[in-house]
Structures are given as C-alpha cells and as structure tokens.
C-alpha positions as CSV (number, residue, x, y, z in Angstrom):
1,M,-0.3,0.0,-0.1
2,L,1.4,3.6,-0.9
3,V,2.0,5.5,2.0
4,H,2.5,9.3,1.9
5,E,1.5,12.5,4.3
6,G,-2.0,12.0,3.0
7,H,-2.3,8.7,4.2
8,A,-0.6,9.6,7.4
9,N,-3.3,12.3,8.2
10,A,-5.9,10.2,7.0
11,R,-5.0,7.1,9.4
12,R,-4.5,9.7,12.5
13,F,-7.7,11.4,12.0
14,F,-10.3,8.1,11.4
15,T,-9.6,5.5,13.8
16,Q,-11.2,2.8,15.7
17,A,-11.7,5.5,18.6
18,N,-13.9,7.8,16.6
19,A,-15.6,5.7,13.7
20,G,-18.7,5.0,16.3
21,S,-19.4,9.2,16.4
22,Y,-18.4,9.9,12.9
23,D,-22.2,10.2,12.1
24,S,-23.1,12.5,14.8
25,I,-19.8,14.6,14.3
26,V,-19.9,15.1,10.7
27,R,-23.6,16.2,10.6
28,F,-23.0,18.8,13.7
29,T,-19.7,20.0,12.5
30,T,-21.4,20.9,9.0
31,F,-24.5,22.2,10.5
32,G,-26.2,19.5,8.2
33,R,-24.7,20.3,5.1
34,D,-23.0,17.2,4.5
35,F,-26.3,15.6,3.6
36,A,-26.8,18.4,1.0
37,W,-23.6,17.8,-0.4
38,K,-24.0,14.3,-0.8
39,Q,-27.3,14.8,-2.3
40,E,-25.1,16.8,-5.3
41,I,-23.0,13.6,-5.5
42,L,-25.9,11.8,-6.0
43,R,-27.2,13.9,-8.7
44,A,-24.3,14.0,-10.6
45,T,-24.5,10.1,-11.3
46,G,-27.6,10.3,-13.4
47,R,-28.8,7.1,-14.1
48,R,-25.4,5.5,-14.1
49,N,-26.0,2.2,-11.9
50,S,-23.0,0.6,-11.2
51,V,-21.1,3.0,-8.5
52,L,-18.0,2.7,-6.7
53,E,-17.5,4.8,-3.6
54,L,-13.8,5.6,-2.5
55,A,-13.3,6.5,1.2
56,C,-16.7,5.1,1.9
57,G,-16.6,5.4,5.5
58,T,-19.4,4.7,7.9
59,G,-21.5,4.3,4.7
60,I,-23.9,7.6,4.8
61,L,-23.1,8.1,1.1
62,S,-23.1,4.4,0.0
63,S,-26.7,4.0,1.8
64,M,-27.9,7.3,-0.2
65,L,-26.9,5.7,-3.3
66,V,-28.4,2.1,-2.4
67,Q,-31.8,3.8,-1.7
68,A,-31.6,5.7,-5.0
69,G,-31.6,2.2,-6.8
70,K,-28.0,2.0,-7.6
71,S,-25.6,-1.0,-7.2
72,V,-22.7,0.0,-4.9
73,T,-19.3,-1.0,-4.3
74,G,-17.2,0.8,-1.3
75,L,-13.5,0.6,-0.2
76,D,-11.9,2.7,2.8
77,L,-8.8,2.7,4.5
78,T,-9.8,2.1,7.8
79,L,-11.3,-1.1,9.1
80,E,-13.5,0.2,11.7
81,Y,-15.3,2.4,9.3
82,L,-15.9,-0.3,7.3
83,A,-17.4,-2.4,10.0
84,A,-19.8,0.6,10.3
85,A,-20.9,0.8,7.0
86,K,-21.4,-3.0,6.9
87,R,-24.2,-2.6,9.9
88,R,-25.6,0.1,8.0
89,V,-26.0,-1.2,4.3
90,Q,-25.4,-4.4,2.6
91,L,-22.7,-4.1,-0.2
92,P,-19.6,-5.1,-1.3
93,L,-16.7,-3.7,0.9
94,A,-13.0,-3.5,0.7
95,Q,-10.0,-2.3,2.8
96,G,-7.6,0.0,0.5
97,T,-6.5,3.0,-1.0
98,A,-7.9,5.0,-3.9
99,E,-4.4,5.2,-5.5
100,V,-4.3,1.5,-6.4
101,L,-7.9,-0.1,-6.7
102,P,-8.8,-3.6,-6.6
103,Y,-10.9,-3.9,-9.2
104,R,-10.8,-5.0,-13.2
105,N,-11.0,-2.4,-16.0
106,E,-14.3,-0.7,-17.0
107,S,-16.0,-2.3,-13.8
108,F,-17.9,0.9,-12.7
109,D,-20.3,3.6,-14.7
110,A,-19.4,6.1,-11.8
111,V,-16.7,6.7,-9.3
112,V,-17.5,8.9,-6.5
113,S,-15.8,10.3,-3.1
114,S,-16.6,12.8,-0.4
115,Y,-13.5,14.0,1.8
116,L,-10.8,12.0,0.0
117,A,-9.4,14.3,-2.2
118,K,-7.1,16.5,0.0
119,Y,-5.9,13.2,1.4
120,V,-4.5,11.4,-1.8
121,D,-2.3,11.8,-5.1
122,M,-4.8,13.0,-7.5
123,Q,-3.0,11.7,-10.5
124,R,-2.9,8.2,-9.6
125,V,-6.3,8.5,-7.9
126,A,-7.4,9.8,-11.8
127,D,-5.4,7.4,-13.5
128,E,-7.2,4.5,-11.5
129,C,-10.7,6.2,-11.9
130,W,-10.0,6.2,-15.6
131,R,-9.1,2.4,-15.7
132,V,-12.1,1.2,-13.8
133,L,-14.9,3.3,-15.6
134,R,-16.8,2.1,-18.6
135,P,-16.9,4.5,-21.4
136,G,-19.6,7.1,-20.6
137,G,-18.8,6.7,-16.9
138,I,-18.3,9.9,-14.4
139,V,-15.9,10.7,-11.7
140,V,-17.1,12.8,-8.9
141,F,-14.8,14.3,-5.9
142,H,-16.3,16.3,-3.5
143,D,-14.1,17.9,-0.6
144,F,-13.9,20.8,1.8
145,T,-12.4,24.1,0.3
146,Y,-10.8,27.1,2.2
147,P,-12.9,30.0,1.3
148,T,-11.6,32.8,-0.8
149,D,-13.9,35.7,0.6
150,G,-12.2,37.7,3.7
151,A,-15.2,37.5,5.5
152,M,-15.8,33.5,5.2
153,R,-12.6,33.2,6.1
154,G,-12.6,34.8,9.2
155,L,-15.9,32.7,10.2
156,W,-14.0,29.7,8.9
157,N,-11.1,30.7,11.4
158,A,-13.3,31.5,14.3
159,Y,-15.0,28.3,14.1
160,F,-11.9,26.0,13.9
161,Y,-10.9,27.8,16.8
162,I,-13.8,26.7,19.0
163,L,-13.3,23.3,17.5
164,R,-9.8,23.3,18.9
165,V,-11.3,24.1,22.1
166,A,-13.7,21.3,21.9
167,G,-11.1,18.7,21.0
168,R,-10.0,19.1,24.5
169,L,-13.4,17.4,25.6
170,V,-13.7,15.2,22.9
171,T,-10.7,13.8,22.6
172,S,-11.3,11.0,20.0
173,W,-11.4,14.1,17.7
174,K,-8.7,15.9,19.0
175,A,-6.5,15.7,16.0
176,V,-8.9,16.3,13.3
177,F,-10.4,19.6,15.2
178,E,-6.8,20.6,15.7
179,Q,-5.5,20.2,12.2
180,L,-8.1,19.7,9.7
181,D,-8.0,23.5,9.0
182,N,-4.5,23.4,8.3
183,V,-4.7,20.4,6.0
184,V,-7.8,22.2,4.1
185,R,-5.8,25.4,4.0
186,E,-2.8,24.1,2.6
187,S,-4.6,21.8,-0.3
188,D,-4.8,22.5,-3.8
189,W,-6.9,19.6,-4.6
190,V,-9.1,21.2,-6.9
191,R,-6.8,22.4,-9.1
192,Q,-4.7,19.1,-9.1
193,A,-7.8,17.3,-9.6
194,E,-8.9,19.5,-12.7
195,S,-5.5,19.2,-14.0
196,A,-5.3,15.2,-13.0
197,L,-8.5,14.6,-14.9
198,S,-7.8,16.5,-18.0
199,S,-4.2,15.5,-18.6
200,R,-5.6,11.5,-18.4
201,G,-8.2,12.3,-21.3
202,F,-11.5,12.8,-19.2
203,Q,-13.6,15.5,-20.8
204,N,-16.4,17.9,-19.2
205,V,-14.1,18.4,-16.3
206,S,-16.6,20.8,-14.2
207,C,-16.2,22.5,-10.4
208,R,-18.7,23.8,-8.5
209,Y,-18.3,25.7,-5.4
210,H,-20.8,25.2,-2.4
211,T,-22.0,26.8,0.9
212,A,-20.0,30.2,0.6
213,G,-16.8,28.4,-1.2
214,T,-16.2,26.1,2.0
215,A,-16.5,22.9,-0.2
216,A,-16.5,22.0,-3.9
217,I,-17.5,19.2,-6.3
218,V,-15.4,18.4,-9.0
219,S,-16.6,16.1,-11.8
220,A,-15.4,14.5,-15.2
221,E,-16.7,11.9,-17.7
222,K,-14.7,9.4,-19.3
223,P,-15.4,9.6,-23.2
C-alpha cells in the first residue's frame, strides 16, 4: 500500500476510537450541510447504475446511493469504518487505497468520493478511476475548500478555534479538530483534480463551489 503524508493524516484522523461517533460529528460540524453535499454527488451520477464509492467511511453516501436504486461497492482505508458501513447497508466492501484500486478494468459506471481528495495523489487516483470506469462513466470528487472571501475566512478561522477547544473534551476527535483546518488550507486539491483528470483524457471537467466556498464538487466524464 502506498504511504505518504495524506495517508498519514487520514490514518491519524479516522480511527477505531472515533468510528462510532463519525455520523454525529460530521452532521454537527457541517451544520447539516454534509447531507446536501452528498445529494449533489448523487445527482451527478445521473442514471448510471454501478457506482464505486472511494473512502466510503461509515456508508452515509453509499446508503443514499443504494436507496436511489444504485448498485454500490465501497472502499475505505480504515477497518473500523468499514465495519460501521457494513452495519448500515449491505454491499461489497474492501479495505484499500484509492490510488491502487482492487478492481478490474471498466467495472463501474461512476466513481464517487466525499472528503477523500485532500488526502491522495490526484494523478494516481485519476488514472485508477479512468481504468475502472466504463466509457461514458463519471467521476465525482467532493471535499472541503478554504474560502476565498475574507469575511468567510474570518468565520472559518473562528469556527476552527472553537473546534480546537472542543477537541480538549472530545478527545477521540482532537487530532481532527486541531489539524483539519491546516490540511484544508494547504490543499490544492481542486486544481490538482482538474489538471489530473484533463491530462488523463477525461472530458467535461467541471467544478462547482458550495456553501460560500467552503466545499467543492469536481466531476468529469470518460468518453
């Protein structure tokens, strides 16, 4: 398995200690916007049926896709999160990294992810998505972005100050609350994703920002 700083961050952030509280934390810390962002991912898949979710976590998005009638396969780095996903919804699950996918060529109609992009080598992921997607397939990446508006940056920084204080009480999330803002601020995942997808041959590469520039969704199609 490939190991780099992104993997180290993901392994430090998502552990056996916090898998059980992930759903509540992500709903609370995003003020419920997580569900709305995931609905946008679902809409982007259109009528495509066979979907691979990278970094499926506890299966929140996977369950939404299944409820929409999709055939879903999930992949995640953390075993405890996969166990939580298995309790939520019945679907094929595997442990692994998005940079080396354990699937055959042209196996899926769509590849989606939420909160993965800032942790990976986007060129490797784009190459793997191209390999496992059928012609006409779509790839959709969603993640946090550091807002460009000055007022929103002020709110962002104040909010993470509050989360750092909260991390002293919610110790299983201390590393995330203390370090996630820096990871997002230093990430250039949107530009890297657009560049990687375009250079690999994907078409209709697009990016839409959401929630005052605090999140983005990048999508592209394999011709």
